C-alpha positions as CSV (number, residue, x, y, z in Angstrom):
1,X,261.1,-31.8,-3.8
2,X,260.2,-32.7,-7.4
3,X,262.7,-33.3,-9.8
4,X,262.8,-30.8,-12.7
5,X,264.8,-32.5,-15.5
6,X,264.3,-32.6,-19.1
7,X,262.5,-35.6,-20.3
8,X,259.1,-37.3,-19.2
9,X,259.1,-40.9,-18.2
10,X,256.8,-43.8,-17.3
11,X,257.5,-45.7,-14.3
12,X,256.3,-49.2,-14.7
13,X,256.1,-51.9,-11.9
14,X,257.2,-55.1,-13.2
15,X,255.2,-58.3,-11.9
16,X,251.4,-57.9,-12.4
17,X,251.6,-54.7,-14.6
18,X,254.1,-55.8,-17.3
19,X,254.3,-59.5,-16.7
20,X,252.0,-62.0,-15.4
21,X,251.8,-62.1,-11.6
22,X,253.6,-65.2,-10.3
23,X,254.8,-65.0,-6.7
24,X,258.8,-64.5,-6.2
25,X,259.0,-65.0,-10.2
26,X,262.9,-65.3,-11.1
27,X,262.9,-67.9,-14.0
28,X,262.8,-67.0,-17.2
29,X,260.6,-70.1,-17.9
30,X,258.1,-68.6,-15.7
31,X,258.1,-65.0,-17.5
32,X,254.9,-64.3,-19.9
33,X,254.1,-60.8,-20.6
34,X,250.7,-59.8,-20.1
35,X,249.0,-59.4,-23.2
36,X,249.7,-55.6,-24.9
37,X,252.3,-55.2,-22.6
38,X,254.7,-54.9,-25.5
39,X,252.7,-53.0,-27.5
40,X,252.0,-50.4,-24.7
41,X,256.0,-50.1,-23.8
42,X,256.7,-49.2,-27.8
43,X,253.5,-46.6,-28.0
44,X,255.2,-45.0,-24.9
45,X,258.4,-44.8,-26.3
46,X,257.4,-43.9,-29.9
47,X,255.8,-41.3,-27.8
48,X,259.0,-39.8,-26.4
49,X,259.0,-41.2,-23.0
50,X,261.3,-42.6,-21.1
51,X,260.4,-46.1,-20.0
52,X,261.8,-46.9,-16.2
53,X,260.8,-50.1,-14.2
54,X,260.9,-49.8,-10.6
55,X,260.4,-53.5,-9.1
56,X,260.1,-54.5,-5.3
57,X,262.1,-57.9,-5.2
58,X,261.6,-59.1,-1.7
59,X,262.4,-62.7,-2.9
60,X,266.4,-61.7,-2.9
61,X,266.1,-60.3,1.0
62,X,264.3,-63.7,1.7
63,X,267.0,-65.5,0.2
64,X,264.6,-67.0,-2.6
65,X,267.0,-66.0,-5.5
66,X,269.5,-63.3,-6.0
67,X,270.2,-60.2,-7.9
68,X,271.9,-62.0,-10.7
69,X,268.9,-63.9,-11.1
70,X,266.7,-60.5,-11.2
71,X,269.4,-59.1,-13.7
72,X,268.9,-62.6,-15.6
73,X,265.3,-62.2,-16.0
74,X,265.5,-58.6,-17.1
75,X,268.2,-59.4,-20.1
76,X,265.3,-61.6,-20.7
77,X,262.6,-59.3,-20.9
78,X,264.9,-56.8,-23.0
79,X,265.6,-59.3,-25.5
80,X,262.2,-60.1,-25.9
81,X,261.3,-56.4,-25.9
82,X,264.3,-55.8,-28.7
83,X,262.8,-58.7,-31.0
84,X,259.5,-56.7,-30.9
85,X,261.2,-53.3,-31.7
86,X,261.3,-51.2,-28.2
87,X,263.0,-51.6,-25.0
88,X,262.8,-50.1,-21.6
89,X,265.4,-47.3,-20.7
90,X,266.2,-48.7,-17.2
91,X,265.4,-51.1,-14.3
92,X,265.4,-50.4,-10.5
93,X,265.4,-52.8,-8.2
94,X,265.0,-52.9,-4.4
95,X,266.1,-56.1,-3.1
96,X,265.0,-55.5,1.1
97,X,262.4,-56.2,3.1
98,X,262.2,-54.6,6.7
99,X,261.1,-57.9,8.4
100,X,261.5,-60.9,6.1
101,X,265.0,-60.1,5.0
102,X,268.0,-61.9,5.5
103,X,271.5,-60.3,6.3
104,X,272.1,-56.8,4.6
105,X,269.0,-56.7,2.9
106,X,266.8,-56.9,6.2
107,X,266.4,-53.4,6.7
108,X,264.2,-50.3,6.2
109,X,265.2,-48.3,3.1
110,X,264.3,-45.6,0.9
111,X,263.7,-47.4,-2.4
112,X,261.1,-50.0,-1.6
113,X,257.8,-49.0,-2.8
114,X,255.5,-46.9,-1.5
115,X,258.7,-44.7,-0.6
116,X,260.1,-43.1,-3.7
117,X,263.5,-43.5,-3.9
118,X,263.7,-45.8,-7.0
119,X,261.9,-43.0,-8.7
120,X,264.2,-40.4,-7.5
121,X,267.2,-41.9,-7.8
122,X,265.9,-42.6,-11.8
123,X,265.5,-39.2,-12.0
124,X,268.5,-37.9,-11.1
125,X,270.7,-40.2,-13.2
126,X,268.1,-39.9,-16.5
127,X,267.4,-35.9,-16.1
128,X,263.5,-36.9,-15.7
129,X,260.9,-34.3,-14.9
130,X,259.0,-36.2,-12.3
131,X,256.1,-33.7,-12.6
132,X,255.5,-34.5,-16.4
133,X,255.8,-38.2,-15.4
134,X,253.4,-41.3,-14.4
135,X,253.7,-44.6,-12.6
136,X,251.8,-47.6,-13.6
137,X,251.2,-50.2,-11.1
138,X,249.0,-53.4,-9.4
139,X,249.5,-52.0,-6.0
140,X,248.7,-49.2,-3.7
141,X,252.3,-48.8,-3.0
142,X,252.9,-48.2,-6.6
143,X,250.3,-45.4,-6.2
144,X,251.9,-44.0,-3.2
145,X,255.8,-44.0,-4.5
146,X,254.5,-42.1,-7.7
147,X,252.6,-39.5,-5.5
148,X,255.7,-39.0,-3.1
149,X,257.9,-38.3,-6.2
150,X,255.3,-36.0,-7.7
151,X,254.3,-38.3,-10.5
152,X,250.9,-38.9,-11.9
153,X,250.0,-42.3,-10.8
154,X,247.5,-45.1,-12.5
155,X,246.5,-48.5,-11.0
156,X,245.9,-51.5,-13.8
157,X,243.6,-54.2,-12.8
158,X,245.9,-56.4,-13.9
159,X,247.9,-58.7,-11.0
160,X,246.5,-57.3,-7.9
161,X,244.9,-54.6,-9.1
162,X,241.5,-55.4,-9.0
163,X,241.5,-56.5,-5.2
164,X,243.8,-53.4,-4.7
165,X,241.6,-50.9,-6.4
166,X,238.7,-51.7,-3.8
167,X,241.0,-50.2,-1.2
168,X,242.0,-47.1,-3.2
169,X,240.3,-43.7,-2.0
170,X,238.5,-42.2,-4.9
171,X,240.3,-39.9,-7.3
172,X,243.6,-40.7,-6.2
173,X,244.8,-42.5,-9.2
174,X,243.3,-43.3,-12.4
175,X,242.2,-46.8,-13.0
176,X,243.1,-48.8,-16.5
177,X,242.2,-52.1,-17.1
178,X,245.8,-53.2,-18.1
179,X,249.1,-51.6,-19.2
180,X,247.7,-50.8,-22.9
181,X,245.0,-49.0,-21.6
182,X,247.2,-47.2,-19.3
183,X,249.4,-46.1,-22.2
184,X,246.5,-45.0,-24.0
185,X,245.0,-43.0,-21.1
186,X,248.7,-41.2,-20.7
187,X,249.1,-40.6,-24.5
188,X,246.0,-38.6,-24.5
189,X,246.5,-36.4,-21.8
């Protein structure tokens, strides 16, 4: 059931949507915003949207890095955003993988996108109206998670988006060149 809270949100995938895609990114020195991403986040926040990052981080499951490493990278992102006069309202991380995980992280879960678990958790914790919310990502799993949560999906062509767009059924999600174009489309609705 769609959560009918008070606030609209824009859920953002992280890698390939906000920052340049780098396989298993966790080091601050490897992080770089995609051009326009900071401006897009600032515009969405200024328009009254909550901005929530929802990210699959199977590198944790695979033992490549820890949840503490992910938190450190997110703190770095927040500082860079704060320096630019904006912020993300919350970060939600899925550290699981059903096949490649090690120990407690090897399992089926409801938080790994295309499941809607991270969006549903954020909606409950932040009083979000999912029917008035959007998800922006560069993979079909982002689109699926948004659909299953009742959000409007947008696929950016950065990161894996160009190759993923070829697999997307017509009319399933709006295509946008990048996060700034996605934010303009959202603000134009």
